[in-house]
All heavy atoms as TSV, in Angstrom:
chain	resi	resn	atom	element	x	y	z
A	1	MET	N	N	-27.522	12.219	54.548
A	1	MET	CA	C	-26.242	12.087	53.918
A	1	MET	C	C	-25.241	12.888	54.731
A	1	MET	O	O	-25.514	14.018	55.119
A	1	MET	CB	C	-26.286	12.612	52.491
A	1	MET	CG	C	-24.963	12.449	51.797
A	1	MET	SD	S	-24.923	13.205	50.184
A	1	MET	CE	C	-24.993	14.900	50.608
A	2	LEU	N	N	-24.111	12.294	55.005
A	2	LEU	CA	C	-23.066	12.937	55.788
A	2	LEU	C	C	-21.824	13.139	54.928
A	2	LEU	O	O	-21.482	12.296	54.103
A	2	LEU	CB	C	-22.716	12.080	57.000
A	2	LEU	CG	C	-23.892	11.769	57.928
A	2	LEU	CD1	C	-23.474	10.767	58.986
A	2	LEU	CD2	C	-24.424	13.032	58.563
A	3	VAL	N	N	-21.178	14.271	55.163
A	3	VAL	CA	C	-19.921	14.584	54.477
A	3	VAL	C	C	-18.911	14.968	55.552
A	3	VAL	O	O	-18.794	16.125	55.930
A	3	VAL	CB	C	-20.094	15.739	53.466
A	3	VAL	CG1	C	-18.773	15.998	52.736
A	3	VAL	CG2	C	-21.203	15.445	52.467
A	4	PRO	N	N	-18.199	13.981	56.093
A	4	PRO	CA	C	-17.224	14.291	57.135
A	4	PRO	C	C	-16.068	15.100	56.575
A	4	PRO	O	O	-15.676	14.937	55.420
A	4	PRO	CB	C	-16.764	12.912	57.609
A	4	PRO	CG	C	-17.029	12.000	56.464
A	4	PRO	CD	C	-18.223	12.570	55.746
A	5	ASP	N	N	-15.554	15.996	57.421
A	5	ASP	CA	C	-14.505	16.890	56.945
A	5	ASP	C	C	-13.284	16.907	57.856
A	5	ASP	O	O	-12.226	17.323	57.445
A	5	ASP	CB	C	-15.073	18.304	56.795
A	5	ASP	CG	C	-14.128	19.251	56.086
A	5	ASP	OD1	O	-13.443	18.818	55.141
A	5	ASP	OD2	O	-14.077	20.427	56.489
A	6	GLY	N	N	-13.423	16.503	59.084
A	6	GLY	CA	C	-12.268	16.529	59.965
A	6	GLY	C	C	-12.621	16.038	61.347
A	6	GLY	O	O	-13.758	15.660	61.639
A	7	ALA	N	N	-11.613	16.050	62.206
A	7	ALA	CA	C	-11.739	15.660	63.606
A	7	ALA	C	C	-12.447	14.312	63.726
A	7	ALA	O	O	-12.085	13.365	63.035
A	7	ALA	CB	C	-12.442	16.747	64.404
A	8	ASP	N	N	-13.463	14.251	64.598
A	8	ASP	CA	C	-14.170	12.985	64.818
A	8	ASP	C	C	-15.333	12.772	63.852
A	8	ASP	O	O	-16.076	11.804	63.968
A	8	ASP	CB	C	-14.670	12.909	66.251
A	8	ASP	CG	C	-15.644	14.020	66.600
A	8	ASP	OD1	O	-15.768	14.981	65.817
A	8	ASP	OD2	O	-16.276	13.938	67.670
A	9	GLN	N	N	-15.491	13.653	62.882
A	9	GLN	CA	C	-16.603	13.527	61.945
A	9	GLN	C	C	-16.555	12.218	61.152
A	9	GLN	O	O	-17.605	11.656	60.832
A	9	GLN	CB	C	-16.639	14.725	60.992
A	9	GLN	CG	C	-16.972	16.021	61.682
A	9	GLN	CD	C	-16.949	17.197	60.724
A	9	GLN	OE1	O	-16.716	17.048	59.525
A	9	GLN	NE2	N	-17.183	18.385	61.265
A	10	PHE	N	N	-15.378	11.740	60.849
A	10	PHE	CA	C	-15.263	10.479	60.100
A	10	PHE	C	C	-15.748	9.300	60.948
A	10	PHE	O	O	-16.438	8.417	60.443
A	10	PHE	CB	C	-13.818	10.258	59.633
A	10	PHE	CG	C	-13.378	11.259	58.605
A	10	PHE	CD1	C	-12.683	12.397	58.975
A	10	PHE	CD2	C	-13.681	11.078	57.258
A	10	PHE	CE1	C	-12.289	13.335	58.024
A	10	PHE	CE2	C	-13.298	12.003	56.298
A	10	PHE	CZ	C	-12.598	13.134	56.684
A	11	ILE	N	N	-15.409	9.315	62.228
A	11	ILE	CA	C	-15.855	8.255	63.137
A	11	ILE	C	C	-17.369	8.330	63.306
A	11	ILE	O	O	-18.067	7.316	63.251
A	11	ILE	CB	C	-15.153	8.368	64.502
A	11	ILE	CG1	C	-13.650	8.125	64.331
A	11	ILE	CG2	C	-15.747	7.415	65.529
A	11	ILE	CD1	C	-12.819	8.503	65.542
A	12	ASN	N	N	-17.895	9.544	63.504
A	12	ASN	CA	C	-19.338	9.718	63.671
A	12	ASN	C	C	-20.094	9.295	62.409
A	12	ASN	O	O	-21.135	8.627	62.497
A	12	ASN	CB	C	-19.671	11.164	64.031
A	12	ASN	CG	C	-19.114	11.559	65.383
A	12	ASN	OD1	O	-18.866	10.724	66.231
A	12	ASN	ND2	N	-18.905	12.853	65.577
A	13	ALA	N	N	-19.589	9.668	61.254
A	13	ALA	CA	C	-20.237	9.292	59.993
A	13	ALA	C	C	-20.235	7.776	59.838
A	13	ALA	O	O	-21.244	7.184	59.440
A	13	ALA	CB	C	-19.535	9.952	58.817
A	14	SER	N	N	-19.131	7.153	60.159
A	14	SER	CA	C	-19.041	5.696	60.067
A	14	SER	C	C	-20.027	5.034	61.024
A	14	SER	O	O	-20.697	4.058	60.666
A	14	SER	CB	C	-17.619	5.242	60.370
A	14	SER	OG	O	-17.534	3.844	60.360
A	15	SER	N	N	-20.144	5.577	62.229
A	15	SER	CA	C	-21.087	5.028	63.210
A	15	SER	C	C	-22.525	5.159	62.725
A	15	SER	O	O	-23.326	4.230	62.869
A	15	SER	CB	C	-20.928	5.740	64.556
A	15	SER	OG	O	-19.661	5.480	65.108
A	16	CYS	N	N	-22.861	6.305	62.155
A	16	CYS	CA	C	-24.216	6.516	61.628
A	16	CYS	C	C	-24.499	5.569	60.469
A	16	CYS	O	O	-25.594	5.011	60.361
A	16	CYS	CB	C	-24.395	7.966	61.186
A	16	CYS	SG	S	-24.477	9.134	62.548
A	17	GLU	N	N	-23.518	5.384	59.624
A	17	GLU	CA	C	-23.699	4.481	58.489
A	17	GLU	C	C	-23.849	3.039	58.974
A	17	GLU	O	O	-24.712	2.301	58.499
A	17	GLU	CB	C	-22.532	4.612	57.511
A	17	GLU	CG	C	-22.829	4.063	56.159
A	17	GLU	CD	C	-21.865	4.544	55.087
A	17	GLU	OE1	O	-20.800	5.099	55.413
A	17	GLU	OE2	O	-22.194	4.349	53.915
A	18	THR	N	N	-23.043	2.649	59.944
A	18	THR	CA	C	-23.134	1.306	60.511
A	18	THR	C	C	-24.490	1.079	61.169
A	18	THR	O	O	-25.072	-0.003	61.062
A	18	THR	CB	C	-22.006	1.067	61.527
A	18	THR	OG1	O	-20.748	1.179	60.846
A	18	THR	CG2	C	-22.110	-0.289	62.185
A	19	ALA	N	N	-25.017	2.117	61.814
A	19	ALA	CA	C	-26.332	2.021	62.460
A	19	ALA	C	C	-27.460	1.986	61.438
A	19	ALA	O	O	-28.590	1.643	61.765
A	19	ALA	CB	C	-26.531	3.198	63.410
A	20	GLY	N	N	-27.152	2.360	60.202
A	20	GLY	CA	C	-28.145	2.297	59.140
A	20	GLY	C	C	-28.975	3.549	58.968
A	20	GLY	O	O	-30.006	3.523	58.302
A	21	VAL	N	N	-28.554	4.660	59.565
A	21	VAL	CA	C	-29.352	5.881	59.474
A	21	VAL	C	C	-28.785	6.921	58.518
A	21	VAL	O	O	-29.364	7.989	58.366
A	21	VAL	CB	C	-29.560	6.532	60.864
A	21	VAL	CG1	C	-30.356	5.624	61.766
A	21	VAL	CG2	C	-28.230	6.910	61.493
A	22	ALA	N	N	-27.680	6.627	57.883
A	22	ALA	CA	C	-27.074	7.629	56.998
A	22	ALA	C	C	-26.233	6.968	55.926
A	22	ALA	O	O	-25.851	5.805	56.041
A	22	ALA	CB	C	-26.198	8.584	57.808
A	23	ARG	N	N	-25.961	7.749	54.923
A	23	ARG	CA	C	-24.978	7.382	53.900
A	23	ARG	C	C	-23.895	8.442	53.956
A	23	ARG	O	O	-24.167	9.602	54.245
A	23	ARG	CB	C	-25.615	7.345	52.516
A	23	ARG	CG	C	-26.603	6.208	52.399
A	23	ARG	CD	C	-27.196	6.123	51.039
A	23	ARG	NE	N	-28.278	5.135	51.079
A	23	ARG	CZ	C	-28.595	4.370	50.074
A	23	ARG	NH1	N	-27.953	4.464	48.930
A	23	ARG	NH2	N	-29.577	3.501	50.188
A	24	THR	N	N	-22.687	8.047	53.669
A	24	THR	CA	C	-21.555	8.955	53.753
A	24	THR	C	C	-20.933	9.163	52.385
A	24	THR	O	O	-20.721	8.210	51.644
A	24	THR	CB	C	-20.481	8.397	54.719
A	24	THR	OG1	O	-21.085	8.199	56.008
A	24	THR	CG2	C	-19.312	9.330	54.849
A	25	LEU	N	N	-20.665	10.406	52.085
A	25	LEU	CA	C	-19.863	10.758	50.918
A	25	LEU	C	C	-18.611	11.439	51.433
A	25	LEU	O	O	-18.686	12.355	52.246
A	25	LEU	CB	C	-20.615	11.710	49.990
A	25	LEU	CG	C	-21.763	11.136	49.181
A	25	LEU	CD1	C	-22.422	12.234	48.350
A	25	LEU	CD2	C	-21.285	10.026	48.262
A	26	MET	N	N	-17.485	10.965	50.995
A	26	MET	CA	C	-16.232	11.606	51.366
A	26	MET	C	C	-16.094	12.919	50.586
A	26	MET	O	O	-16.668	13.058	49.495
A	26	MET	CB	C	-15.056	10.681	51.075
A	26	MET	CG	C	-15.006	9.464	51.961
A	26	MET	SD	S	-14.824	9.966	53.682
A	26	MET	CE	C	-15.833	8.767	54.489
A	27	PRO	N	N	-15.353	13.862	51.132
A	27	PRO	CA	C	-15.230	15.158	50.455
A	27	PRO	C	C	-14.827	15.056	48.986
A	27	PRO	O	O	-15.343	15.803	48.150
A	27	PRO	CB	C	-14.176	15.883	51.283
A	27	PRO	CG	C	-14.339	15.303	52.661
A	27	PRO	CD	C	-14.665	13.858	52.426
A	28	ASP	N	N	-13.962	14.116	48.659
A	28	ASP	CA	C	-13.526	13.986	47.260
A	28	ASP	C	C	-14.559	13.299	46.363
A	28	ASP	O	O	-14.393	13.217	45.159
A	28	ASP	CB	C	-12.181	13.259	47.180
A	28	ASP	CG	C	-12.246	11.828	47.687
A	28	ASP	OD1	O	-13.123	11.521	48.517
A	28	ASP	OD2	O	-11.409	11.020	47.253
A	29	GLU	N	N	-15.655	12.805	46.964
A	29	GLU	CA	C	-16.723	12.158	46.200
A	29	GLU	C	C	-17.877	13.116	45.877
A	29	GLU	O	O	-18.799	12.759	45.157
A	29	GLU	CB	C	-17.295	10.968	46.977
A	29	GLU	CG	C	-16.285	9.878	47.246
A	29	GLU	CD	C	-16.826	8.799	48.158
A	29	GLU	OE1	O	-17.624	9.088	49.073
A	29	GLU	OE2	O	-16.430	7.630	47.945
A	30	ILE	N	N	-17.830	14.314	46.430
A	30	ILE	CA	C	-18.925	15.268	46.275
A	30	ILE	C	C	-18.992	15.774	44.842
A	30	ILE	O	O	-18.006	16.203	44.263
A	30	ILE	CB	C	-18.746	16.468	47.233
A	30	ILE	CG1	C	-18.838	15.999	48.674
A	30	ILE	CG2	C	-19.779	17.551	46.959
A	30	ILE	CD1	C	-20.163	15.395	49.039
A	31	GLY	N	N	-20.175	15.688	44.305
A	31	GLY	CA	C	-20.477	16.190	42.969
A	31	GLY	C	C	-21.971	16.130	42.790
A	31	GLY	O	O	-22.672	15.442	43.549
A	32	PRO	N	N	-22.504	16.827	41.822
A	32	PRO	CA	C	-23.964	16.866	41.646
A	32	PRO	C	C	-24.600	15.481	41.531
A	32	PRO	O	O	-25.619	15.206	42.165
A	32	PRO	CB	C	-24.154	17.664	40.360
A	32	PRO	CG	C	-22.896	18.438	40.193
A	32	PRO	CD	C	-21.812	17.634	40.836
A	33	THR	N	N	-24.008	14.603	40.762
A	33	THR	CA	C	-24.597	13.275	40.565
A	33	THR	C	C	-24.546	12.456	41.841
A	33	THR	O	O	-25.544	11.835	42.235
A	33	THR	CB	C	-23.874	12.536	39.423
A	33	THR	OG1	O	-23.981	13.324	38.236
A	33	THR	CG2	C	-24.476	11.163	39.184
A	34	ALA	N	N	-23.403	12.452	42.518
A	34	ALA	CA	C	-23.254	11.660	43.743
A	34	ALA	C	C	-24.208	12.143	44.830
A	34	ALA	O	O	-24.850	11.329	45.508
A	34	ALA	CB	C	-21.812	11.726	44.236
A	35	VAL	N	N	-24.330	13.449	44.974
A	35	VAL	CA	C	-25.221	14.000	45.999
A	35	VAL	C	C	-26.674	13.678	45.648
A	35	VAL	O	O	-27.445	13.226	46.499
A	35	VAL	CB	C	-25.013	15.521	46.155
A	35	VAL	CG1	C	-26.084	16.133	47.038
A	35	VAL	CG2	C	-23.622	15.810	46.710
A	36	ARG	N	N	-27.066	13.881	44.404
A	36	ARG	CA	C	-28.433	13.598	43.973
A	36	ARG	C	C	-28.774	12.128	44.197
A	36	ARG	O	O	-29.849	11.801	44.719
A	36	ARG	CB	C	-28.621	13.980	42.509
A	36	ARG	CG	C	-30.042	13.749	42.002
A	36	ARG	CD	C	-30.266	14.182	40.559
A	36	ARG	NE	N	-29.318	13.549	39.644
A	36	ARG	CZ	C	-28.334	14.206	39.016
A	36	ARG	NH1	N	-28.163	15.498	39.192
A	36	ARG	NH2	N	-27.506	13.559	38.219
A	37	GLU	N	N	-27.881	11.236	43.832
A	37	GLU	CA	C	-28.149	9.805	43.995
A	37	GLU	C	C	-28.259	9.412	45.463
A	37	GLU	O	O	-29.143	8.639	45.839
A	37	GLU	CB	C	-27.066	8.994	43.295
A	37	GLU	CG	C	-27.171	9.057	41.782
A	37	GLU	CD	C	-26.022	8.356	41.075
A	37	GLU	OE1	O	-25.102	7.844	41.740
A	37	GLU	OE2	O	-26.056	8.322	39.827
A	38	ALA	N	N	-27.367	9.936	46.294
A	38	ALA	CA	C	-27.400	9.600	47.723
A	38	ALA	C	C	-28.667	10.126	48.384
A	38	ALA	O	O	-29.347	9.399	49.118
A	38	ALA	CB	C	-26.165	10.156	48.426
A	39	VAL	N	N	-29.008	11.375	48.116
A	39	VAL	CA	C	-30.209	11.960	48.716
A	39	VAL	C	C	-31.462	11.257	48.205
A	39	VAL	O	O	-32.368	10.942	48.984
A	39	VAL	CB	C	-30.269	13.480	48.451
A	39	VAL	CG1	C	-31.614	14.066	48.869
A	39	VAL	CG2	C	-29.128	14.193	49.184
A	40	SER	N	N	-31.524	10.980	46.926
A	40	SER	CA	C	-32.689	10.274	46.364
A	40	SER	C	C	-32.846	8.897	46.992
A	40	SER	O	O	-33.967	8.471	47.308
A	40	SER	CB	C	-32.554	10.141	44.850
A	40	SER	OG	O	-32.616	11.408	44.245
A	41	ALA	N	N	-31.744	8.199	47.172
A	41	ALA	CA	C	-31.811	6.861	47.772
A	41	ALA	C	C	-32.298	6.929	49.215
A	41	ALA	O	O	-33.134	6.116	49.637
A	41	ALA	CB	C	-30.440	6.194	47.708
A	42	ILE	N	N	-31.813	7.887	49.973
A	42	ILE	CA	C	-32.216	8.027	51.376
A	42	ILE	C	C	-33.685	8.413	51.485
A	42	ILE	O	O	-34.403	7.924	52.360
A	42	ILE	CB	C	-31.327	9.069	52.088
A	42	ILE	CG1	C	-29.905	8.530	52.219
A	42	ILE	CG2	C	-31.889	9.431	53.458
A	42	ILE	CD1	C	-28.891	9.577	52.610
A	43	LEU	N	N	-34.151	9.279	50.597
A	43	LEU	CA	C	-35.526	9.764	50.668
A	43	LEU	C	C	-36.546	8.819	50.043
A	43	LEU	O	O	-37.751	9.030	50.189
A	43	LEU	CB	C	-35.634	11.141	50.004
A	43	LEU	CG	C	-34.885	12.271	50.711
A	43	LEU	CD1	C	-35.022	13.562	49.922
A	43	LEU	CD2	C	-35.357	12.437	52.143
A	44	ALA	N	N	-36.081	7.776	49.391
A	44	ALA	CA	C	-37.004	6.808	48.789
A	44	ALA	C	C	-37.922	6.224	49.864
A	44	ALA	O	O	-37.494	5.978	50.998
A	44	ALA	CB	C	-36.227	5.692	48.098
A	45	HIS	N	N	-39.162	6.022	49.507
A	45	HIS	CA	C	-40.171	5.555	50.468
A	45	HIS	C	C	-39.751	4.273	51.190
A	45	HIS	O	O	-40.032	4.099	52.371
A	45	HIS	CB	C	-41.510	5.348	49.760
A	45	HIS	CG	C	-42.587	4.884	50.675
A	45	HIS	ND1	N	-43.127	5.692	51.651
A	45	HIS	CD2	C	-43.213	3.687	50.789
A	45	HIS	CE1	C	-44.044	5.012	52.315
A	45	HIS	NE2	N	-44.112	3.796	51.810
A	46	ASP	N	N	-39.071	3.394	50.501
A	46	ASP	CA	C	-38.695	2.104	51.080
A	46	ASP	C	C	-37.222	2.020	51.477
A	46	ASP	O	O	-36.687	0.930	51.639
A	46	ASP	CB	C	-39.038	0.979	50.110
A	46	ASP	CG	C	-38.309	1.120	48.780
A	46	ASP	OD1	O	-37.754	2.200	48.500
A	46	ASP	OD2	O	-38.304	0.130	48.016
A	47	SER	N	N	-36.570	3.165	51.660
A	47	SER	CA	C	-35.137	3.119	51.996
A	47	SER	C	C	-34.916	2.562	53.397
A	47	SER	O	O	-35.730	2.748	54.302
A	47	SER	CB	C	-34.509	4.515	51.887
A	47	SER	OG	O	-34.841	5.310	53.013
A	48	SER	N	N	-33.824	1.885	53.558
A	48	SER	CA	C	-33.497	1.327	54.877
A	48	SER	C	C	-33.238	2.445	55.883
A	48	SER	O	O	-33.571	2.306	57.068
A	48	SER	CB	C	-32.298	0.395	54.777
A	48	SER	OG	O	-31.160	1.088	54.300
A	49	GLU	N	N	-32.679	3.562	55.431
A	49	GLU	CA	C	-32.410	4.680	56.334
A	49	GLU	C	C	-33.715	5.226	56.923
A	49	GLU	O	O	-33.785	5.526	58.113
A	49	GLU	CB	C	-31.654	5.807	55.611
A	49	GLU	CG	C	-30.235	5.452	55.237
A	49	GLU	CD	C	-30.099	4.748	53.892
A	49	GLU	OE1	O	-31.126	4.503	53.212
A	49	GLU	OE2	O	-28.970	4.449	53.512
A	50	ARG	N	N	-34.748	5.344	56.092
A	50	ARG	CA	C	-36.045	5.830	56.588
A	50	ARG	C	C	-36.627	4.853	57.597
A	50	ARG	O	O	-37.185	5.254	58.622
A	50	ARG	CB	C	-37.015	6.025	55.430
A	50	ARG	CG	C	-36.722	7.245	54.609
A	50	ARG	CD	C	-37.681	7.367	53.447
A	50	ARG	NE	N	-39.009	7.750	53.926
A	50	ARG	CZ	C	-39.672	8.802	53.493
A	50	ARG	NH1	N	-39.142	9.572	52.563
A	50	ARG	NH2	N	-40.862	9.079	53.955
A	51	SER	N	N	-36.509	3.579	57.314
A	51	SER	CA	C	-37.037	2.561	58.215
A	51	SER	C	C	-36.340	2.624	59.573
A	51	SER	O	O	-36.992	2.598	60.628
A	51	SER	CB	C	-36.868	1.183	57.593
A	51	SER	OG	O	-37.275	0.184	58.480
A	52	VAL	N	N	-35.023	2.709	59.561
A	52	VAL	CA	C	-34.264	2.776	60.807
A	52	VAL	C	C	-34.564	4.086	61.538
A	52	VAL	O	O	-34.727	4.105	62.759
A	52	VAL	CB	C	-32.747	2.616	60.553
A	52	VAL	CG1	C	-31.954	2.837	61.828
A	52	VAL	CG2	C	-32.455	1.242	59.983
A	53	ALA	N	N	-34.679	5.186	60.802
A	53	ALA	CA	C	-34.996	6.477	61.422
A	53	ALA	C	C	-36.362	6.427	62.104
A	53	ALA	O	O	-36.530	6.959	63.211
A	53	ALA	CB	C	-34.948	7.585	60.377
A	54	ARG	N	N	-37.341	5.774	61.474
A	54	ARG	CA	C	-38.665	5.631	62.096
A	54	ARG	C	C	-38.567	4.822	63.391
A	54	ARG	O	O	-39.197	5.165	64.398
A	54	ARG	CB	C	-39.641	4.942	61.139
A	54	ARG	CG	C	-40.278	5.866	60.151
A	54	ARG	CD	C	-41.402	5.140	59.369
A	54	ARG	NE	N	-41.411	5.625	58.016
A	54	ARG	CZ	C	-40.853	5.041	56.964
A	54	ARG	NH1	N	-40.249	3.887	57.092
A	54	ARG	NH2	N	-40.901	5.578	55.769
A	55	ARG	N	N	-37.796	3.741	63.345
A	55	ARG	CA	C	-37.639	2.911	64.552
A	55	ARG	C	C	-37.016	3.722	65.682
A	55	ARG	O	O	-37.482	3.697	66.824
A	55	ARG	CB	C	-36.783	1.675	64.255
A	55	ARG	CG	C	-36.610	0.757	65.466
A	55	ARG	CD	C	-35.743	-0.453	65.157
A	55	ARG	NE	N	-34.460	-0.159	64.564
A	55	ARG	CZ	C	-33.380	0.291	65.226
A	55	ARG	NH1	N	-33.453	0.520	66.524
A	55	ARG	NH2	N	-32.244	0.508	64.603
A	56	ILE	N	N	-35.968	4.484	65.370
A	56	ILE	CA	C	-35.309	5.296	66.382
A	56	ILE	C	C	-36.251	6.388	66.893
A	56	ILE	O	O	-36.295	6.662	68.098
A	56	ILE	CB	C	-33.992	5.890	65.837
A	56	ILE	CG1	C	-32.984	4.756	65.617
A	56	ILE	CG2	C	-33.424	6.944	66.776
A	56	ILE	CD1	C	-31.732	5.169	64.881
A	57	ALA	N	N	-37.015	7.008	66.001
A	57	ALA	CA	C	-37.982	8.031	66.419
A	57	ALA	C	C	-39.001	7.444	67.388
A	57	ALA	O	O	-39.361	8.083	68.390
A	57	ALA	CB	C	-38.671	8.631	65.206
A	58	ASN	N	N	-39.450	6.229	67.125
A	58	ASN	CA	C	-40.400	5.573	68.030
A	58	ASN	C	C	-39.767	5.280	69.382
A	58	ASN	O	O	-40.417	5.423	70.424
A	58	ASN	CB	C	-40.953	4.292	67.405
A	58	ASN	CG	C	-41.875	4.568	66.244
A	58	ASN	OD1	O	-42.476	5.637	66.152
A	58	ASN	ND2	N	-41.992	3.614	65.332
A	59	GLU	N	N	-38.506	4.858	69.375
A	59	GLU	CA	C	-37.805	4.604	70.636
A	59	GLU	C	C	-37.688	5.893	71.447
A	59	GLU	O	O	-37.904	5.892	72.662
A	59	GLU	CB	C	-36.410	4.043	70.368
A	59	GLU	CG	C	-36.396	2.618	69.873
A	59	GLU	CD	C	-34.988	2.129	69.561
A	59	GLU	OE1	O	-34.004	2.764	69.977
A	59	GLU	OE2	O	-34.872	1.098	68.865
A	60	ILE	N	N	-37.349	6.983	70.780
A	60	ILE	CA	C	-37.206	8.269	71.472
A	60	ILE	C	C	-38.557	8.723	72.009
A	60	ILE	O	O	-38.656	9.211	73.144
A	60	ILE	CB	C	-36.582	9.323	70.531
A	60	ILE	CG1	C	-35.125	8.952	70.247
A	60	ILE	CG2	C	-36.691	10.722	71.128
A	60	ILE	CD1	C	-34.476	9.775	69.149
A	61	ALA	N	N	-39.610	8.569	71.220
A	61	ALA	CA	C	-40.945	8.978	71.653
A	61	ALA	C	C	-41.406	8.203	72.884
A	61	ALA	O	O	-42.169	8.718	73.704
A	61	ALA	CB	C	-41.940	8.805	70.511
A	62	ALA	N	N	-40.935	6.971	73.025
A	62	ALA	CA	C	-41.330	6.137	74.162
A	62	ALA	C	C	-40.524	6.433	75.428
A	62	ALA	O	O	-40.874	5.958	76.507
A	62	ALA	CB	C	-41.185	4.658	73.796
A	63	MET	N	N	-39.485	7.234	75.303
A	63	MET	CA	C	-38.656	7.555	76.471
A	63	MET	C	C	-39.407	8.511	77.398
A	63	MET	O	O	-40.241	9.298	76.946
A	63	MET	CB	C	-37.350	8.219	76.021
A	63	MET	CG	C	-36.411	7.308	75.312
A	63	MET	SD	S	-34.926	8.239	74.812
A	63	MET	CE	C	-33.966	6.940	74.097
A	64	PRO	N	N	-39.090	8.448	78.688
A	64	PRO	CA	C	-39.735	9.383	79.614
A	64	PRO	C	C	-39.279	10.816	79.328
A	64	PRO	O	O	-38.202	11.038	78.772
A	64	PRO	CB	C	-39.249	8.910	80.984
A	64	PRO	CG	C	-38.003	8.142	80.720
A	64	PRO	CD	C	-38.141	7.573	79.339
A	65	ALA	N	N	-40.112	11.757	79.735
A	65	ALA	CA	C	-39.769	13.169	79.566
A	65	ALA	C	C	-38.551	13.511	80.418
A	65	ALA	O	O	-38.327	12.912	81.481
A	65	ALA	CB	C	-40.946	14.036	79.979
A	66	ALA	N	N	-37.775	14.449	79.960
A	66	ALA	CA	C	-36.572	14.858	80.697
A	66	ALA	C	C	-36.929	15.306	82.113
A	66	ALA	O	O	-36.205	15.010	83.070
A	66	ALA	CB	C	-35.848	15.969	79.943
A	67	SER	N	N	-38.050	16.004	82.266
A	67	SER	CA	C	-38.444	16.473	83.606
A	67	SER	C	C	-38.715	15.294	84.542
A	67	SER	O	O	-38.418	15.366	85.743
A	67	SER	CB	C	-39.675	17.376	83.515
A	67	SER	OG	O	-40.749	16.682	82.909
A	68	ASP	N	N	-39.254	14.202	84.009
A	68	ASP	CA	C	-39.480	13.006	84.834
A	68	ASP	C	C	-38.162	12.380	85.259
A	68	ASP	O	O	-38.009	11.942	86.405
A	68	ASP	CB	C	-40.310	11.974	84.079
A	68	ASP	CG	C	-41.726	12.447	83.807
A	68	ASP	OD1	O	-42.211	13.339	84.536
A	68	ASP	OD2	O	-42.346	11.921	82.856
A	69	VAL	N	N	-37.217	12.349	84.357
A	69	VAL	CA	C	-35.908	11.770	84.669
A	69	VAL	C	C	-35.202	12.612	85.729
A	69	VAL	O	O	-34.593	12.083	86.661
A	69	VAL	CB	C	-35.045	11.633	83.393
A	69	VAL	CG1	C	-33.635	11.182	83.740
A	69	VAL	CG2	C	-35.708	10.663	82.420
A	70	VAL	N	N	-35.314	13.928	85.620
A	70	VAL	CA	C	-34.693	14.811	86.614
A	70	VAL	C	C	-35.259	14.513	87.994
A	70	VAL	O	O	-34.506	14.395	88.970
A	70	VAL	CB	C	-34.896	16.300	86.238
A	70	VAL	CG1	C	-34.518	17.210	87.395
A	70	VAL	CG2	C	-34.092	16.645	85.001
A	71	HIS	N	N	-36.569	14.359	88.083
A	71	HIS	CA	C	-37.185	14.059	89.382
A	71	HIS	C	C	-36.712	12.710	89.911
A	71	HIS	O	O	-36.455	12.558	91.106
A	71	HIS	CB	C	-38.711	14.092	89.273
A	71	HIS	CG	C	-39.254	15.451	89.001
A	71	HIS	ND1	N	-39.021	16.549	89.799
A	71	HIS	CD2	C	-40.030	15.901	87.981
A	71	HIS	CE1	C	-39.620	17.606	89.303
A	71	HIS	NE2	N	-40.239	17.246	88.189
A	72	GLN	N	N	-36.580	11.742	89.042
A	72	GLN	CA	C	-36.081	10.431	89.457
A	72	GLN	C	C	-34.649	10.525	89.959
A	72	GLN	O	O	-34.278	9.902	90.963
A	72	GLN	CB	C	-36.194	9.428	88.315
A	72	GLN	CG	C	-37.605	9.074	87.943
A	72	GLN	CD	C	-37.683	8.248	86.660
A	72	GLN	OE1	O	-36.683	7.969	86.017
A	72	GLN	NE2	N	-38.892	7.856	86.291
A	73	LEU	N	N	-33.831	11.297	89.277
A	73	LEU	CA	C	-32.432	11.485	89.707
A	73	LEU	C	C	-32.379	12.209	91.043
A	73	LEU	O	O	-31.570	11.874	91.918
A	73	LEU	CB	C	-31.642	12.242	88.635
A	73	LEU	CG	C	-31.389	11.497	87.336
A	73	LEU	CD1	C	-30.762	12.425	86.312
A	73	LEU	CD2	C	-30.520	10.281	87.575
A	74	GLU	N	N	-33.230	13.219	91.206
A	74	GLU	CA	C	-33.275	13.937	92.491
A	74	GLU	C	C	-33.659	12.989	93.611
A	74	GLU	O	O	-33.075	13.043	94.711
A	74	GLU	CB	C	-34.252	15.102	92.407
A	74	GLU	CG	C	-33.774	16.238	91.555
A	74	GLU	CD	C	-34.821	17.321	91.358
A	74	GLU	OE1	O	-36.043	17.059	91.574
A	74	GLU	OE2	O	-34.425	18.426	90.976
A	75	ASP	N	N	-34.621	12.122	93.358
A	75	ASP	CA	C	-35.028	11.142	94.368
A	75	ASP	C	C	-33.882	10.210	94.729
A	75	ASP	O	O	-33.697	9.862	95.898
A	75	ASP	CB	C	-36.226	10.319	93.886
A	75	ASP	CG	C	-37.506	11.143	93.812
A	75	ASP	OD1	O	-37.558	12.244	94.399
A	75	ASP	OD2	O	-38.448	10.682	93.129
A	76	LEU	N	N	-33.078	9.822	93.756
A	76	LEU	CA	C	-31.930	8.951	94.033
A	76	LEU	C	C	-30.886	9.648	94.884
A	76	LEU	O	O	-30.262	9.035	95.743
A	76	LEU	CB	C	-31.293	8.489	92.710
A	76	LEU	CG	C	-32.101	7.485	91.905
A	76	LEU	CD1	C	-31.426	7.268	90.534
A	76	LEU	CD2	C	-32.238	6.164	92.644
A	77	VAL	N	N	-30.697	10.925	94.649
A	77	VAL	CA	C	-29.689	11.690	95.405
A	77	VAL	C	C	-30.120	11.849	96.858
A	77	VAL	O	O	-29.288	11.835	97.762
A	77	VAL	CB	C	-29.470	13.060	94.749
A	77	VAL	CG1	C	-28.600	13.963	95.612
A	77	VAL	CG2	C	-28.819	12.891	93.376
A	78	HIS	N	N	-31.422	11.956	97.083
A	78	HIS	CA	C	-31.925	12.203	98.430
A	78	HIS	C	C	-32.184	10.936	99.218
A	78	HIS	O	O	-32.709	10.983	100.318
A	78	HIS	CB	C	-33.205	13.050	98.366
A	78	HIS	CG	C	-32.994	14.395	97.777
A	78	HIS	ND1	N	-32.080	15.301	98.268
A	78	HIS	CD2	C	-33.547	15.004	96.697
A	78	HIS	CE1	C	-32.080	16.394	97.536
A	78	HIS	NE2	N	-32.963	16.234	96.577
A	79	VAL	N	N	-31.786	9.797	98.682
A	79	VAL	CA	C	-32.016	8.518	99.386
A	79	VAL	C	C	-30.999	8.351	100.481
A	79	VAL	O	O	-29.950	8.764	100.556
A	79	VAL	CB	C	-31.960	7.342	98.391
A	79	VAL	CG1	C	-31.965	6.022	99.119
A	79	VAL	CG2	C	-33.104	7.443	97.424
């Protein structure tokens, strides 16, 4: 759950919500019931946010290690 407060936080929150990994509550929407409902929905076993987060976690896990990428970049520079 995201609560944007200023600067680019509103754009970032909107992007996360569009990507399906978060729900956004505006500052004026914050209250015990709204927060409880949003968090409960996100943490539900079958929530879309959990599903998308798992997919993204798998994508990240499949990425090469940063040290491997550094070596590849070094090789490109020395060509």
